[in-house]
N, C-alpha and C positions, 0 to 999 in steps of 0.2 A: 235497735234498728226498727224502722217503721214496718218492715215486712213481718216482724214477729207478732204484730197485732192481728194478723189474719190466719185463719185456719187452713184455707185452701186458696190457691192462686192459679188462674189459668193464663197461659201465655199463647198467643197466636203469632206464628212467624210467617203466616201465609197471606196476609192482607197486602198483596202486591199491586193492588188496583188504585190505591189512594195516592196518586202522584202529588208530590209536594208535602205530603203528610207522613206516610209510612215508607215511601220510597221517593228518591229524588226524581227518578224517571221510571215510568211504568214500563214493564217488559213489552217489547214490540213483537217478539216471536216466542213460541213455546220453549225453545232452547234457552233463551234468556231467563224465562220464568223458572224453569227447572234448575238452572244454575243458581239463581237467587234463592230459591227454596232451600237448596242444600247449604249454601253459604250462611243463610240466616239461622238455620237449625244448628249448624256447627258452632257458630258464634254464641248462640244461646247456651249451649252445653259447656262453654268455657267460663261462664259466669259463676260467681260464688253465691249460690242460692241455697235455700233450705229445700233441697230436691224432694224430700219426703212429703212435701205439701204442694208440689208444683205439678200441674197438668198441662200438657201441650194439646191445644185445640185446633180444630179446622184443618186437619192434615191434608185432605184432598179436595177441598171445596173449590168452588168456582172463582173465588177471589185470587187464586194463584194466577190465573190467566183467563179472563172472562171469555175471550174469543174461542178458546178450546182447552179448558183445564184438563180433560182426559188425556189429550196429547201431551201436555206439559208433564203430567204425572207419569206417563209412559216413558218419558225420557230420563227419569231418575234411574241411575244405575243401581243395579241390585247390590253390588258390593258396597256402595255408598250407604244404601239403606241399612244393610247389615251393620256397618260401622256405627251409624247414628243410633240405631235401636239397641245395639249391644251396650253402648254408653248410657242410654236412657235406662235400660234394665239395671245396669251397675249402680246408677245414681238413685234409682227408685222413682223415677219420673212416671207420672200417670199419662196414659195416651187416651185421648177422647175419641169415642165413637159418636160422631156428630150426625144427627139425622139428616142434615142438609149436605153433609160432606162425604157421605159414604158412596152412594151411587143412585142414579135416577132411573136407569134402565138396565135390562139384562146385558145389553151390549157393553155397558160401562163397567159392569160388576167385576170382572176379572182384573181389569186394569186398576180401577180405583181401590179395590180391596188388597192389592198386592202389598202396599206398605204395611197394612194391618196384619196380614199373614206373616210377614217378615218380623214385625214387632213382636207378635206372639211367639214365634220361633225363638227369638232372642231372649224371651223371658219377661217382656214388658207386661205391665198390669193396665187394665182398662177401666174407664168410667164412661158414663153416658152424658151427653149434652144435646139438648133439643135445638138450640139456636133459634127458638121460636121468638119472633118479634111481635106476633099478634096472637090473640086467643085461639083463633081457628087453626093455627099451625099445630096445636096439640091434638087435633082430632085423630090422627093416625100414628102418633108418636110411639105408642106401645107396640103396634104391628111392625113399624120400621125397626125399632130396637130389637124386637124378638127375632126378626129375620136376619139382622146383622149378627146377632149373637149365635144364632143357629149356623149360619154359613161359616163363620169363623171358628165354630166349635168351642166357644168359650165356656169355661166351667167356673165354679166358685173360686178356685185358686188363681184365676186370671183377673180377679177383681182388684182394682186399686182401692186400698183401704188407708185412710188417714191414721 
């Protein structure tokens, strides 16, 4: 199978802004975005994939719902998040800490980190992704990652290892 040629594969289920490409119709309200976020993640977990080398990226980024992605993330039900991340932990899926997808302000921190705290509690393992599209975007990546790792209380045993 072609997937065997790769050591690591990232999958994003949250690019809900590309109407006609990744979605038939872009979500119009945050409730639609949250519902689609959940449905896509659930569908991904049903696939027959080599989960030990799969990482799920961009969990809480603005591509979920550009008008107000923090609101869309806040609408994700806690029990749904526990179900998804318990399955991720069981399968050995990596969860990306994405510099652009974690949080931009202190006001967003609690809401946008909630899925990551739940993933950690479920036993998920984490890896880092900058999502840098230009050289300057690397300027503060080390500080952003260190901050997220500290806030989440991640330790060596929480690291996704291929």
